[in-house]
Every structure is written in C-alpha cells, then in structure tokens.
C-alpha positions as CSV (number, residue, x, y, z in Angstrom):
1,M,0.0,0.0,0.0
2,A,1.1,3.6,-0.5
3,T,2.8,5.0,2.6
4,A,0.9,7.6,4.6
5,D,1.9,10.3,7.0
6,V,2.1,8.6,10.4
7,A,0.9,11.7,12.2
8,N,-2.1,12.0,9.9
9,P,-2.9,8.5,8.6
10,V,-5.6,7.8,6.1
11,A,-8.1,6.2,8.4
12,P,-9.6,2.8,7.3
13,S,-13.3,2.3,7.7
14,I,-14.3,0.7,11.0
15,G,-14.0,-3.1,10.6
16,E,-12.1,-2.8,7.3
17,R,-9.2,-5.2,7.1
18,V,-6.0,-3.2,6.5
19,E,-2.4,-4.0,5.7
20,P,0.2,-2.7,8.2
21,Y,2.0,0.5,7.4
22,L,5.7,-0.5,6.8
23,D,8.6,1.8,6.0
24,E,11.4,-0.7,6.3
25,K,13.6,0.9,3.6
26,K,13.7,4.2,5.5
27,T,13.4,3.2,9.2
28,G,13.3,-0.6,9.5
29,T,10.1,-0.2,11.6
30,H,6.7,-1.9,11.5
31,D,4.2,0.8,12.1
32,V,0.6,-0.5,12.0
33,H,-2.8,0.9,11.0
34,T,-5.3,-0.6,13.4
35,I,-8.4,0.0,15.5
36,M,-8.4,1.1,19.1
37,N,-11.6,0.5,21.2
38,Y,-12.1,3.7,23.3
39,H,-14.6,4.5,26.0
40,K,-18.1,5.7,24.9
41,D,-19.9,8.1,27.2
42,N,-23.5,7.2,28.0
43,E,-25.9,9.3,25.9
44,D,-27.9,10.4,28.9
45,G,-24.8,11.8,30.6
46,S,-24.9,9.2,33.4
47,P,-21.6,7.8,34.7
48,P,-20.4,4.4,33.5
49,H,-21.8,1.4,35.4
50,D,-19.6,-0.3,38.0
51,S,-17.3,-3.2,37.2
52,Y,-17.1,-6.1,39.7
53,V,-14.0,-8.2,39.9
54,D,-16.0,-11.4,40.4
55,R,-18.4,-10.7,37.5
56,P,-16.4,-10.5,34.3
57,E,-19.5,-9.6,32.3
58,T,-19.7,-6.2,34.1
59,Y,-16.4,-5.1,32.3
60,D,-18.3,-4.9,29.0
61,R,-19.6,-1.4,28.1
62,P,-20.1,0.7,24.9
63,I,-17.0,1.4,22.9
64,V,-15.9,3.8,20.1
65,P,-13.8,1.8,17.6
66,T,-11.3,4.4,16.3
67,A,-8.6,4.1,13.5
68,V,-5.1,4.9,14.7
69,V,-1.5,4.3,13.7
70,V,0.7,2.6,16.3
71,K,4.4,3.5,15.8
72,D,7.1,0.8,16.2
73,I,9.9,2.0,18.5
74,S,12.3,-0.7,17.3
75,G,15.8,0.8,17.1
76,S,14.8,3.9,19.1
77,E,13.8,2.4,22.4
78,D,16.2,4.6,24.3
79,Q,14.2,7.7,23.3
80,Y,11.3,6.6,25.6
81,S,11.4,6.6,29.4
82,L,9.0,6.4,32.3
83,D,9.3,10.1,33.0
84,S,9.4,11.4,29.4
85,H,6.6,9.3,27.9
86,G,5.3,7.0,30.7
87,F,6.8,3.8,29.5
88,Q,10.2,2.3,28.6
89,I,11.8,-0.9,27.4
90,Y,14.1,-2.5,30.0
91,H,16.4,-5.3,29.0
92,H,16.3,-8.2,31.5
93,D,16.4,-12.0,31.1
94,S,14.3,-13.8,33.7
95,T,15.3,-17.2,35.2
96,E,11.6,-18.0,35.0
97,K,10.6,-19.3,31.6
98,D,7.3,-21.2,31.8
99,F,5.1,-19.1,34.2
100,V,2.7,-22.0,34.9
101,D,3.3,-22.4,38.7
102,D,1.6,-19.6,40.6
103,A,3.5,-20.3,43.9
104,K,6.8,-20.4,42.0
105,I,6.0,-17.1,40.4
106,K,5.3,-15.4,43.7
107,A,8.3,-16.9,45.4
108,G,10.9,-16.4,42.7
109,Y,9.7,-14.1,40.0
110,Y,8.4,-11.5,42.4
111,T,11.8,-11.2,44.1
112,E,13.5,-10.9,40.7
113,T,11.0,-8.2,39.6
114,E,11.5,-6.2,42.8
115,Q,15.3,-6.0,42.0
116,L,14.6,-5.2,38.4
117,L,12.4,-2.2,39.4
118,K,15.0,-1.0,41.9
119,D,17.7,-1.2,39.2
120,A,15.6,0.5,36.5
121,T,14.2,3.3,38.6
122,G,16.5,3.9,41.6
123,A,13.5,3.2,44.0
124,S,14.2,2.4,47.6
125,K,11.2,0.2,48.3
126,I,9.0,-2.1,46.1
127,F,5.8,-3.8,47.1
128,I,4.2,-6.2,44.5
129,F,0.5,-6.5,44.9
130,D,-0.6,-8.7,42.1
131,H,0.1,-10.3,38.8
132,T,-1.9,-11.4,35.7
133,I,-0.9,-14.0,33.1
134,R,-2.4,-13.4,29.7
135,R,-3.0,-16.5,27.7
136,Q,-6.0,-17.7,25.8
137,P,-7.9,-20.1,28.1
138,A,-7.7,-22.8,25.4
139,D,-3.8,-22.5,25.7
140,R,-3.7,-23.3,29.4
141,D,-0.9,-25.7,30.4
142,P,-2.4,-28.8,32.1
143,A,0.2,-28.4,34.9
144,A,-0.6,-24.7,35.5
145,T,-1.8,-23.6,38.9
146,G,-3.5,-20.4,39.9
147,P,-6.6,-18.4,38.8
148,P,-8.3,-18.9,35.4
149,L,-6.5,-17.4,32.4
150,R,-7.5,-14.1,30.8
151,G,-6.7,-13.2,27.2
152,P,-5.4,-9.8,26.0
153,V,-7.6,-6.7,26.7
154,R,-8.6,-4.8,23.6
155,R,-9.9,-1.8,25.3
156,V,-8.0,1.5,26.0
157,H,-7.6,1.8,29.8
158,I,-5.4,2.7,32.7
159,D,-5.2,0.2,35.5
160,Q,-5.8,2.6,38.4
161,S,-7.2,6.1,38.8
162,Y,-5.2,8.7,40.8
163,S,-7.4,8.2,43.9
164,A,-7.4,4.4,43.6
165,S,-3.6,4.4,43.3
166,I,-3.1,6.3,46.6
167,S,-5.7,4.2,48.4
168,R,-3.7,1.1,47.5
169,V,-0.8,2.2,49.8
170,A,-3.1,2.2,52.9
171,H,-4.7,-1.0,51.8
172,H,-1.5,-3.0,51.4
173,L,0.8,-1.2,53.8
174,P,-1.4,0.3,56.5
175,D,1.3,0.7,59.1
176,E,3.7,2.6,56.8
177,A,1.3,4.4,54.6
178,E,1.4,7.8,56.2
179,A,5.2,8.0,56.1
180,L,5.5,6.5,52.6
181,L,3.0,9.0,51.1
182,Q,5.1,11.9,52.2
183,K,7.5,11.1,49.4
184,R,7.3,10.2,45.7
185,F,5.3,7.1,45.0
186,Q,4.4,5.3,41.7
187,I,2.5,2.3,40.5
188,I,4.4,0.5,37.7
189,N,3.2,-2.4,35.7
190,V,6.1,-4.7,34.7
191,W,4.9,-6.3,31.4
192,R,6.9,-9.2,30.0
193,P,6.3,-11.5,27.0
194,I,6.5,-15.2,27.8
195,K,7.1,-15.9,24.1
196,T,8.1,-13.4,21.4
197,I,4.9,-11.4,20.6
198,Y,3.5,-10.9,17.2
199,R,-0.2,-11.4,17.7
200,D,-2.2,-9.0,19.9
201,P,0.8,-6.8,20.8
202,L,0.6,-4.2,23.5
203,A,0.3,-0.5,22.5
204,I,1.1,2.4,24.9
205,A,0.0,6.0,24.5
206,D,2.4,8.9,25.1
207,A,1.2,10.2,28.5
208,H,1.6,13.9,27.4
209,S,-0.6,13.3,24.3
210,V,-3.6,12.3,26.6
211,P,-5.2,15.2,28.5
212,E,-6.9,14.8,31.8
213,E,-10.4,15.4,30.3
214,D,-10.0,12.3,28.2
215,L,-10.0,10.1,31.3
216,V,-13.2,8.6,32.7
217,G,-13.3,7.0,36.2
218,I,-14.9,3.6,36.3
219,A,-15.6,2.0,39.7
220,L,-14.0,-1.4,40.3
221,V,-15.8,-3.2,43.1
222,Y,-14.0,-5.8,45.2
223,P,-15.7,-8.0,47.8
224,T,-14.5,-5.7,50.7
225,R,-13.6,-2.4,49.0
226,R,-14.0,-0.2,46.0
227,G,-11.2,0.7,43.5
228,E,-11.3,2.6,40.3
229,T,-9.8,2.4,36.8
230,Y,-9.8,4.9,33.9
231,G,-11.5,4.5,30.6
232,V,-10.3,6.8,27.9
233,R,-12.3,8.8,25.4
234,P,-11.0,9.0,21.8
235,N,-8.9,11.9,20.7
236,P,-7.0,12.2,17.4
237,G,-4.1,13.8,19.3
238,H,-3.2,10.5,21.1
239,K,0.2,9.1,20.0
240,W,0.5,5.3,20.1
241,Y,3.6,3.2,20.3
242,F,4.7,-0.5,20.6
243,K,7.7,-2.7,20.1
244,Y,7.3,-5.1,17.2
245,G,8.4,-8.6,17.9
246,Q,8.9,-7.9,21.6
247,T,10.9,-10.7,23.2
248,P,10.8,-12.1,26.8
249,G,14.1,-10.2,27.5
250,E,12.5,-6.8,26.5
251,V,10.4,-5.8,29.5
252,M,7.9,-3.0,29.1
253,L,7.7,-0.8,32.2
254,I,4.3,1.0,32.2
255,K,3.6,3.9,34.6
256,C,0.1,3.6,35.9
257,F,0.5,6.5,38.4
258,D,3.0,9.0,39.8
259,T,2.6,11.5,42.5
260,Q,5.2,13.8,40.9
261,E,3.9,16.4,38.6
262,G,5.7,17.8,35.5
263,V,6.5,14.3,34.3
264,A,4.5,11.6,32.6
265,R,2.1,10.5,35.3
266,R,0.0,7.7,33.7
267,V,-0.3,6.0,30.3
268,P,-3.3,4.4,28.6
269,H,-2.6,1.0,27.0
270,S,-4.4,-1.7,25.1
271,A,-3.8,-4.8,23.1
272,F,-4.4,-4.4,19.4
273,E,-4.7,-6.3,16.2
274,D,-1.8,-6.3,13.7
275,P,-3.4,-7.4,10.5
276,A,-0.1,-8.9,9.3
277,E,0.2,-11.2,12.3
278,V,-3.3,-12.5,13.0
279,D,-2.2,-16.1,11.9
280,K,0.6,-16.3,14.5
281,Y,0.4,-18.2,17.8
282,S,-1.6,-16.7,20.6
283,R,0.0,-14.0,22.8
284,E,1.4,-15.1,26.1
285,S,2.5,-12.4,28.7
286,I,2.8,-11.7,32.4
287,E,2.2,-8.4,34.0
288,V,3.2,-7.6,37.6
289,R,1.9,-4.5,39.3
290,A,4.0,-2.9,42.1
291,L,3.9,0.1,44.5
292,V,7.2,1.9,44.0
293,F,8.6,4.3,46.6
294,Y,11.6,6.7,46.7
295,D,13.6,8.1,49.6
C-alpha cells in the first residue's frame, strides 16, 4: 500500500481489514494501521456502570472503535522513558521461563522483579501487589496452577485512577502508609512477553498526548472495598507506540501512576490487532503491578 503520513494517517473504515504500514527501507520499523476501542460516554450523561471483579460480564460497556496508527519504536527504544513518555523498554532476562506455577511465580519471579524495578528506577522500596498472566484459556498448560487465564484486553484503559492508586498504599501497607505517602510514589506495571509477541501486541500512548479530560473514572468493586480504573475517550491527538516482535528479554515498564507532577504520570494502554500477524500463535505475557517508593 502507499505510505501515509504517520501523524495524519488515512483512516480505514471501521471493521475494514487493512495492511500494516511499513517503512522498512527508511526506518526498519513496523508501524501499524489498526483500530483502538475507546470508552463511549452514556448518551444520557450518566456515569459508566460499576465493574465487579467477580463478575467479568460487568467489564463490558459501549466502545468507540477508532482508527489509529501505532508506531514501532524498534531501534529507538532509548528515546522513551518512564518520565518522558510514561513507558520504557528495560532489557532483562528472567530465570523463570514457563510461568505455569503460581506459587513459584510469587516466590521467585516477584523477588526478581523487585530487584529489576530498583535497578531500573532507583527506587528504595518495592511492594508487588498482584500479577496477571495473559493466555487464551484454550492454551492453558495442564500443569498450571492459579486463577483462570485471561486473554489480551482490547480496550484502552489505565489500571488505576489517581485516587485508587493512593488508596492502595493504605490497603497494602497500612502501618507505613502515612510516612510512605510523604515522598514520591508510583505504581508501575512490569509487562513481559512469555514468548516473542507478534499477535495481539501491547500499545502504549504517550502520556503527554492524553489530556486529563479524556480520562473517565470507572468504579471497580472488590468484595471488601472499591477501587477505580480509567476508561479513555477517543482523541486524534493521542500518540501510540509499541515494540514489534517484543521478546521475553524486552520488558515494558508501564507507569500507571506517579505523585510527581511535571513528568509523565500515567499511560493508557491496550492490546491491538496487527493485520499482518493474525495467523501467529496466541500471545502469552505476564504483568506484575507494584507500588514503587523513593527516599
């Protein structure tokens, strides 16, 4: 297909199957025309309905499928950092390869990830509060332990709202919360491929391209407390990025929240379809979410 201006792509029709935008002769990258599913406001102006962690059907809500171009950062990874854009690639090989034993993940991989975050950010204290493995349920290893599998999420979102991020400190570290919240604090999602990813890759939006008014708080109800995530309204100014063919040794650090102003504070993200890779094996990834504190 003829190349298009990445900043102003020729938008395909919703549902139209499109070829990826490739400019390998000039840049060696694999930029992709695709569709992002954004939040759709209720027509009557009412807030979005609550989501319940034990009722997956409550996560479904109206969407606005929107044509975007996702830029491949291959070869320029060092230009993107947690503070400049809200995400970065960090090179790290894990001793864990299979990710099928939940107890082993918590005992070994959590420790490994804590050190990774300290090395990558200079943080003084890390507290990992959960992890999610993304595999299609049909791909579940018979030896796997832990909760049911969940596939990639094709909906633009942020894992925690500002208020929900702060409340997690008191929830997980009640005795230390008051002192910890006097200093800089972040939530970072450590997102790692289990196998090299071609199908359903992860896209991240530049934090500075997403204004506050595009964020929509959505209650997330747990059995004993209430949290909140952010949905994201469509905006042609959003700038999307991904790493094509991301390997297990290329960890994506995703900033969900930061108390410090003047830097990238949060980034929307979503799985997306690359039309050139839909016949590849299913995506497998693990994401670990952590509270990150600084002296």
